[in-house]
N, C-alpha and C positions, 0 to 999 in steps of 0.2 A: 503494500500500500504506500501511497505517496501523500505527504501532507504538504500543503503550499501556504505561505504566508506573503502577502504583498505588503510593500512599504514605499514611501517616497511621493505619495500624493500630497496635494496642497492646493493652495490659491495663487494663481499666477496671472499676470497681465497678458493681454493678447500680444502674440509675437514673442513670448518668453518661452522658456525651456524647463522641462522637469525631466527626471530619470527616476523611473519605477524599478523596484526590484522584486523578484519573486524568489524568496528563500525556500527550498524543499528538504525534506527528510525522507529516508527510505534508501533502498539499496537500488543499485543498477539505474542511477539517474539517466545516464546516457542512452538507455533504451527508450527514453520517452521523448515524444513531440510534445513541445510546450506551446500553448496558444495564448494570445492576449485578446481579451473580449472587453466590451464596454457596454454600459447600459445607462441611459439617459432616462430621467423621469417620464413615464408615459410611453416610453418606446421599448422595442424588443431589444434583447441583447444582441450586439453587432460583433462580428469578428473583426479584429484588428490586424493581426499578424501571427505567424507561427514560425517555428524554428525547429529543424531536424535535430535529432538526439546528438549528432556529432558537432552541431552548429555550423556545418558547411552549407547548408540550405535554408533559405528564408522565403516567406512570401508576405506581401502587404496587400490589404485593402486598397482600392483606388484612392479612398478618402484620405488615407494617411501616407501614401507612396511619396517618397523623397522628402518626407518631414519626420518619420519615425523610423527608428532603427531598432532591431531587437538582436540581442546577443546572449551567450551564455558562456559560464565559466563552470565547466563540469567538475572540476577540483573542488570548487566551492558550493557546488550544487546549487547554483543561483543563475537565474535569467534576468535579463534587463530590457527595459524598454526606454530608449532615449527619445523623448518627444521634444522636437524643436518647432518653431514658428507655430506656436499653439494658437488655435482660434477658438472663439466662445463656443463654436458648435462641437468642440472636442470635450466640452464638460460632461462628465459622466462618472459613474463608479467603474473602476477598471479592475478586471479580474485576470488572473492567470489560471490556466487549466492544463492538465496533463493526460496524456493518452500514450499507452505502450505502442510503440511502433508496430504497425501491421506490415511484416516483411513480404506479405503477397504483393504489395503495391509499391510503386515509386513515390517519392515524397509529393509529387503532385496530386496525390489522392486527398491531401489535406488542404488544398488550395480553396476549397468551398468554404473554409472557417466555419464549418458547421458545429455548433456547440453541442449537439447531442453526440458527437463522436468522442467527446472528452468525459473521462470518468472521475477526474479527481478536480477540484476546485478550491481556490482559496476564498477568503472572507470578502475580499475586495478593498480598494482604496479610493477615496474620492479625489477627483480632479476637477477643480473650478477655474475656468479661464475667464477673466473679466475683460470687458470691452473697453 
């Protein structure tokens, strides 16, 4: 089992930056794809990005492409989401989630950023971007 804890959220002005961290526990951390998701009030949970177990492959939603970067340090069992040029519409609770890599498929299998694929979730961290 994998446990995840997000941190790094806060209040930032439009155009600013934040870095979220997702600290995990459990074994075989590099066997897991880690996804970042967000949910704004009254809206459905939205996929933001995902990263392969090795960290060698990443994918981003169009809404954050070229502004957000995800990375991981498997030795520290931590995944990061660097968020630059933040916009008010990025305001949401951000979650990291984990799923054990399905070796039947290539990493592109996770490009749909479907929350239902992910089995383990953190508690979320609030990001608020003021205009």
